[in-house]
C-alpha positions in Angstrom: -4.4 2.2 -2.1 -4.9 4.4 1.2 -1.6 3.1 2.5 0.2 3.9 -0.6 -1.1 7.6 -0.4 -0.2 7.7 3.2 3.3 6.3 2.9 4.0 8.7 -0.1 3.0 11.9 1.5 4.8 11.4 4.8 8.0 13.1 5.6 10.4 11.7 8.2 14.0 12.3 9.3 16.6 9.9 10.4 19.1 11.1 12.8 22.5 9.2 13.6 25.0 10.0 16.3 28.7 8.8 15.7 31.5 8.8 18.2 34.6 8.8 16.1 33.7 5.9 13.4 31.4 4.2 15.8 27.6 4.5 15.6 26.2 5.2 18.9 22.6 5.9 18.3 20.1 6.1 15.6 16.5 7.7 15.9 13.5 7.9 13.7 11.2 10.1 15.6 13.5 12.3 17.8 17.0 13.4 18.4 19.7 10.7 18.6 21.1 10.3 22.3 24.7 11.7 22.6 27.4 9.3 23.8 28.5 11.9 26.7 31.7 12.7 25.1 30.5 16.0 23.6 32.7 18.8 24.7 31.0 22.1 25.7 32.8 24.6 23.3 32.6 28.4 23.3 33.7 30.8 20.8 36.9 31.5 22.8 38.0 27.9 23.4 37.6 27.0 19.5 39.8 29.9 18.7 42.6 29.6 21.5 43.2 26.0 21.7 43.3 22.7 19.6 41.8 20.9 22.6 38.2 21.9 21.6 38.0 19.4 18.8 35.2 17.0 19.1 35.3 13.5 17.9 31.5 13.2 17.7 29.3 14.4 15.0 25.7 13.8 13.9 24.2 13.0 10.8 20.5 13.7 9.5 18.9 11.9 6.4 15.6 13.7 5.6 13.1 11.9 3.3 10.5 14.4 2.1 7.1 13.2 1.2 4.7 14.3 -1.9 3.1 17.5 -1.0 0.7 17.8 -3.9 -2.0 14.9 -4.2 -4.7 16.8 -6.4 -5.8 14.9 -9.6 -7.5 17.0 -12.2 -9.9 15.5 -14.7 -9.7 18.7 -16.9 -7.0 17.2 -19.1 -8.5 14.0 -19.9 -9.1 13.3 -23.7 -12.5 12.3 -24.9 -11.3 8.6 -25.3 -10.3 8.5 -21.7 -13.6 10.2 -20.6 -15.6 7.5 -22.4 -13.4 4.8 -20.7 -13.8 6.2 -17.3 -17.7 6.7 -17.9 -18.0 3.1 -19.3 -16.0 1.8 -16.4 -18.0 3.5 -13.7 -21.1 2.2 -15.4 -20.1 -1.2 -15.6 -18.7 -1.6 -12.2 -22.1 -0.2 -10.7 -24.2 -2.5 -12.5 -21.9 -5.4 -11.8 -23.6 -6.1 -8.5 -27.2 -5.9 -9.7 -29.9 -8.5 -9.9 -29.6 -10.7 -12.9 -33.4 -11.5 -13.1 -32.9 -15.2 -13.3 -36.0 -17.3 -13.1 -36.0 -20.9 -11.8 -37.8 -23.3 -14.2 -40.9 -24.8 -13.0 -40.7 -28.5 -13.1 -44.5 -28.8 -13.0 -44.6 -27.4 -16.6 -42.2 -30.4 -17.6 -43.5 -33.6 -16.7 -41.1 -36.6 -16.6 -41.3 -39.0 -19.8 -43.1 -42.2 -19.5 -41.1 -45.4 -18.9 -42.0 -47.7 -21.3 -39.3 -50.5 -20.7 -36.5 -50.8 -18.3 -33.5 -49.8 -20.1 -30.9 -51.3 -17.9 -32.6 -54.8 -18.3 -32.4 -54.3 -21.9 -28.7 -53.4 -22.0 -28.0 -55.9 -19.2 -26.4 -53.5 -17.1 -26.7 -53.9 -13.4 -25.0 -52.0 -10.3 -23.7 -54.4 -7.9 
């Protein structure tokens, strides 16, 4: 349960660097490394010539986690409150002592053997 809460509230970003149509690097925790073909461009070089076009591009995929994890019990109906109360009571008393008493054999003596039953029925273990 704790792992589910942790994973649902964690946000992370996947960053990928493409050189043309080829995937060069993917990073989960930091910035993706460049392929080294990035051109240093200034505003004047972009406006003046077409040589400033870059074949590389970066893509980012951001997965946002859940921000609110508060659970309110103010909106429970009476039936739900009874169910929660009975569930908690039952669960807490589940591991209690049963009060089981071991019967004493001294109060119950064995019956007297009058005849050997196995001899009367002619049943012998070999």
